[in-house]
C-alpha positions as CSV (number, residue, x, y, z in Angstrom):
1,M,8.7,3.4,-5.7
2,G,9.2,6.8,-4.1
3,A,9.7,8.8,-7.3
4,G,6.9,6.9,-9.1
5,A,4.4,7.5,-6.3
6,T,5.4,11.2,-6.1
7,L,4.9,11.7,-9.8
8,V,1.6,9.9,-9.9
9,G,0.4,11.9,-6.9
10,M,1.5,15.2,-8.4
11,A,-0.2,14.4,-11.7
12,W,-3.3,13.3,-10.0
13,G,-3.5,16.4,-7.8
14,T,-2.9,18.8,-10.7
15,T,-5.4,17.0,-12.9
16,T,-8.0,17.1,-10.1
17,I,-7.8,20.9,-9.9
18,I,-7.9,21.3,-13.7
19,Y,-10.9,19.0,-13.9
20,C,-12.7,21.0,-11.1
21,N,-12.0,24.3,-12.8
22,A,-13.3,22.8,-16.1
23,M,-16.5,21.7,-14.3
24,R,-16.9,25.2,-12.9
25,R,-16.3,26.7,-16.4
26,V,-13.5,28.9,-15.4
27,A,-9.9,29.2,-16.7
28,F,-8.0,26.0,-16.1
29,F,-5.2,27.8,-14.2
30,K,-7.3,30.5,-12.5
31,R,-5.6,30.1,-9.2
32,P,-2.2,28.5,-9.8
33,W,-1.4,28.1,-6.2
34,E,-4.2,25.5,-5.9
35,H,-2.3,23.3,-8.4
36,V,0.9,23.4,-6.4
37,L,-0.9,22.7,-3.2
38,A,-3.0,19.9,-4.6
39,A,0.1,18.3,-6.3
40,G,2.0,18.4,-3.0
41,I,-0.9,16.9,-0.9
42,F,-1.6,14.2,-3.4
43,A,2.2,13.4,-3.8
44,W,2.4,13.1,0.0
45,G,-0.7,10.9,0.1
46,C,0.6,8.5,-2.6
47,N,3.9,8.1,-0.7
48,K,1.9,7.4,2.5
49,V,-0.1,4.7,0.6
50,V,3.2,3.1,-0.5
51,Q,4.5,3.2,3.1
52,Y,1.3,1.7,4.5
53,E,1.4,-1.1,1.9
54,G,4.9,-2.1,3.2
55,W,3.9,-1.8,6.8
56,A,0.7,-3.8,6.3
57,E,2.5,-6.6,4.4
58,Q,5.0,-6.9,7.3
59,R,2.3,-6.8,9.9
60,V,0.2,-9.5,8.1
61,Y,3.3,-11.7,7.9
62,E,4.1,-11.3,11.6
63,E,0.5,-12.0,12.7
64,T,0.3,-15.0,10.4
65,M,3.6,-16.4,11.9
66,R,2.4,-15.7,15.4
67,R,-0.9,-17.6,14.9
68,I,0.8,-20.4,13.1
69,E,3.3,-20.9,15.9
70,A,0.5,-20.7,18.5
71,N,-1.5,-23.5,16.8
72,Q,1.3,-25.6,15.3
73,G,1.1,-28.5,17.7
74,V,-2.7,-28.6,17.6
75,L,-3.2,-28.2,13.8
76,D,0.0,-29.6,12.5
77,D,-1.6,-32.3,10.3
78,E,-4.1,-29.8,8.8
79,Y,-1.2,-27.4,8.0
80,R,0.7,-30.2,6.2
81,R,-2.4,-31.0,4.1
82,T,-3.2,-27.4,3.3
83,L,0.3,-26.2,2.6
84,G,1.5,-29.3,0.8
85,M,5.1,-28.9,-0.5
86,Y,5.3,-25.4,1.0
87,Y,5.0,-26.7,4.5
88,D,8.8,-26.5,5.0
89,K,8.9,-22.9,3.9
90,W,6.5,-21.9,6.8
91,F,7.8,-24.4,9.3
92,P,11.6,-24.8,8.9
93,E,13.3,-27.4,11.0
94,K,14.5,-25.8,14.2
95,S,18.1,-26.6,15.0
């Protein structure tokens, strides 16, 4: 998703500057360095959002597994009822 996030960020940054210039009623490309700067910042930001999404997904999974293992003996019957046929996915048989 790196190239897609970069392209979306660059387009978003450039469009933002063009829109701001249109609102100020000046030429769209009055200061072209602003477009380059905004495109770079927004591309970096979009890539950071993609990185954060992957990090957050992994962190939520780890925290969920930690809490499930901490309460497995106490809440095992409730987990079986709640998860149903997916119980074996979350609680594989330990060899």
